[in-house]
N, C-alpha and C positions, 0 to 999 in steps of 0.2 A: 249287795253282793257279796259272795264269799267265795274263798278258793282252795280245794282241796286236792294236795299234788299237783299245785300248778292250774289244775283245771278250775277254769270260771264259772262261777254259778249262777245265772241271772236270767231274765226274761228275754235279754239280747244274745246269750249264748245255747245252743241244743239242751235240750232236757237233758238231765243227768239222770241217769238208769241205776238204780241201787238193787242187786240182785241178793234178796234176803234169804240168807241159808238156813236159818232157824234151826230147828230141830231136824232137819230135812238128811241129815248123817246118818240118823237113825243106829248111832250106837258105834260107826264104824269110820273111821278116819279117813280110809282108803275111798268112801263115800263122797265125804266132805270134800277131800281133794279133787274128785273127780267133778262136785258140782261147780269147784271154782274155776275148774277147766272150760266147763260149759256156760258159765259166765261170761269168760274171755273168748270162748270162739263166736258167741252170742253179739257181742259188741256192747254188753255192759260196762259202766265206767268202775263200779265199784262192786266187792261182793262185801256182805255184812254179816258180822256174828253176833251171838246173843253170851254175854258174860255174867253167869251165874252158877251156884250152887245150890241145891232144896235150900238147904239151911242159911243161905244168904237173901233168901226170898221170901221163905213161909216157914211154918211150925210143923214137926212131925205130929201131925194131930189127926184123931178119925171125927172129932167135933163137927156137929152136923153144918156148921159155918165154913169148916175147910173141906167141905165134900162138896163135887161140882154135880151140878143138877142140869140135865138136859146139854144138848149139843154135841159135839164131836168126842169130848171126853168125860161123857155122863160114868157118873159114879165114883171115878177117879178123886182120890183125895190131891189136894195142892202138892201135897210133900211128893207123892208116888209120880203125879204126873212131871215135876220140875225133874226128879230123879230120872226120868225116863227121856227129857227131851235136853236135858243141858247138855253145853257142849266142855267136855272134862277141859280143865285150866290147862292141863300139861300137853293139848294139842294146841293151845293159841300159839306159840311161838312156831312151831311147823308150818301151820296153816298161814302165817303171817310171811314167813320167810319164803313158804312156796308160790303163794299170790305175787310177792313181791320179785321172785325169780322169774313168774313169766309175764309180770309186766300189767298187772290188774291191782287198782288201790282196794286196801281190804281195811275195814274199822269193825267196830263192835256196838252195841249197847251195853252199858254197864249198868247193874241192878242194884247197887252198893260201892260205899267208897274203897274197899277191898279191891272190886273189880275194876275201878277207876286205876289204883295204884299199880295193878297187874298190865293194865293196856298203858300207862305211861312207862311202865318198864319196857312195852314192846315198842314204843314208840309209834302210837298210833297216829295218825295225821287229823284224824276228826272222832266224834263222838255220836251216839244218835241216843236221844232220850225216847224210851219206848211210852205208848199211849196209857199206861197204868202209872208210869213214875211221872207224868208231867205234873202231877199235884205233889211231888216227891221235892219239896222246894230246897232242902239240905242237900239234897243229892246234885242237884242241878248248880246249885253254888260252888259245890265241890269240883263238878266237872268243869266248869266257868274258870276257876282257878288256875287250869293248865294252861291258859290261852290258846287250845285248839277252837276250832270252828267246831259248831255245835247245832245240830238236825234235832227240833222239839217235834214227836208225835203229837196230835191234839185228839185222839181219839176219846168220846166220852167228856170232853173238857167244855165247858162253857167260856164264853166271851170273858167272863172275869178271872176264870183258872189261867186261860191262854196268857192273859195280861200279866196275873201274878209270875207266872213262870217264865215268861221274857225279863220282867221286873228282876226276878233272881237271878237269871243269868246274866245280865248288863253288870248287876250289883256284885257279882262274883267275877267281874271281868273281861266276860267274854264281848269280844268285838265283831265277832263273824257269827251269824245267826238266822237260820232258817225255819220256817213250821210247816209240817205236813198237816193238811186238812185229810181227817182218817173217820173210818165207821169201825169201831172194835167189834165187829162181827166175825166169826169164821166158818163160813164164807159169810161175805154180808152182800143184799139183793144191792143191784145198781140203785134203785129207787129210795134206797136210803142215804145215798151220797149225797144228795143236793148240791150238785157241782156249782151252782151260782154262789155257795159260801167260798169258793175260791178267792171270786172278785172282791168281795167283801173283806175278806181277812188281809189281802192285800192293801187295801185301801185303809181299814181300821188298825193295822199293825205295822206298816209301813215296812214289810220285811219280805224276803223271797218267800215264795209259798209253792210247795209241793204236793203230793198226792201218795198216802198210803194206801195202797188199793187192795181190798181184801175180796174184791168179787172175782168171779170164775174165768172171766175172758180179760179182754186187752180193751173193748169197747170204751169202759168207764175211764181208763187210764189215759186213751188217746184224745178222748175227746175233752178232760182237764188240761192239755197243753191250749188247747184253743180258748181257755177261759183264763191262762196265766200260769199254768203250773210249770214250774222250772225244773223239779225234780219227781220222779217216778219213782217208786219202792214197790216190789213184789216181790211175793215166797217164790222160791224156785227150788224143783226136786229133779231127780232122774227120772223118778216113775211116780203118777199120780197114784198109782193102785199099790204104791210101796209098802202102805202099812204102817206108815210112822205117824207121829203128832199132827204132823201139818202137811202130809203128802197132798191129802184130797184137794186142799184148795191152792194149791202151789203150781206155777207154770211148769210144763217140759220145755227142754232145750229148744225146741221149736217153735214154742210160743212165745219164749224171750227172745230169739233172734228176731221174731215179727215185731215184738212190742219194739224192740231197740231201731227196728229200722221204720216202722210207724209212726213212732212218737217225733222222729228226726222229721219224717215227713210231714207232718203236721204243723211241727214248726215252722218249718221252712213256707208251708202255705199260707202261715199268717202274714209274713211279710211287713209291709208296710202302708199306709192309706196312698193309694197311688191310681189317678183316674185316666195316666195315658197310654199308649199304645205299648203293648208287651213287644217282647222280642218275638215270643212264639205268635204272635198275631201278625207279622209282618207280609207273610206271604198271604193272609186273608184279606188285607184291604182290598184286594182287586175285587172280591166277590161281593163287596157291599153294593147296594143299588145306587144307579145314578140313573141320569135322563139320556135316552138316545130317541134319535130320529126314527120311526117306525114306517114312514111314508117318506117319498122322494118330497123336496121343495126347492123351486129354483128361486133365484135372485128376484126380489122385489115381492114376492109372496109375504103373505102374514100368516105368523104360525099361529094355528089352531090347535085343537085337542088331537085331532086325527093327525097331527105330525109328530108327536112325542109321546115318550112313554116314560115310565118308572121301571127301570129291569135291573138286573144282573147281566155285565159285571161292572164295575165302579170308576169306568175312563171318563164318564161325563161330567157335566156339573150336578152337584148334590140336589136331590129330589125337592130339598126347600126351595129350591128356584123356580119350580114348575110355575107359579102363579106369576112371576116376574117376567118369563120366556114367552108365556101365551101372549098374543097381539104384538110383538116384536118383528120387524120386517127385515127377512134373509137377507142377508147380504152375498153369499155365494151358494152355489148349488150344494146341497148336502143329499145324499143317498141314504134310502133307509137302511139301517144297521150301523150308520156314523153315529159317533158319540156327539151329544149336545157341547157345544163349548161357546164361549163369549164371542170367539171371532166369528161364530156365523150371522153374528146382525148388526145392522146397521146401529 
């Protein structure tokens, strides 16, 4: 279990929904503020930023290995992509202040130590380690020494690398840690998610496990709750056709609202192992089948198949007593339509 701003996060609490703002501000702080508003209106628990500058995450190089091939950002250099996508550092304080003003948690993914220092100065309540940084063990240790809750996304990481990240967080002093199952495709097809991995992660690593979902709808995220995901992270935008780096695979506000509602419903529906009568079934019990007289019978007559039948409603003996009743001698008169009960027989 971990706690972010007094919100407990575990399988026994409603799923914690994180609205990933990422690059969807498209270079406009007012758009970033509008996304924070949308996240709050939709019922998300938190909104998350990404804290880097192009020079803190890559080099300004056009060498072949720095050029993206295929996908949404085909042909761009890493430096140009991150120059386009980054959230200016001078925006962080006003965005943190605004989120706190309207009552939604805000934190970020740092991509180097200077980003951690900035976020500490803003008193961030938690940290998220992005999938590509899950193998940056020195960064994980640096975040861990803050003592803040940490969420590590595990896209592309194998089981050994996930364990190394966890160990580094623990060694650095992190006492509140969760991991997210993730597929680092943008977008990612649902069939790549192999959601059964969530159950294995819970057993293998003994930590709260969530989902960082890059599919195009909410089905994968909702399904993950049934498998134990207690954190759901999705990219959020104002307009999927907005033309920004991440807009095309992000949720718009109505979809985020539906996600917040539906993952809560899925969590509530899990409940607990319970074979007992449910409150909503109380009024339906009378419609179960039971034994009724379908022909008149007089005292002293022997009950045979023509006299009784299993029908609805359920005010008579249960149908399992049918063979016990056949051959009994009637003690009192019964009419067709009377329920069969033990008092009718000698």
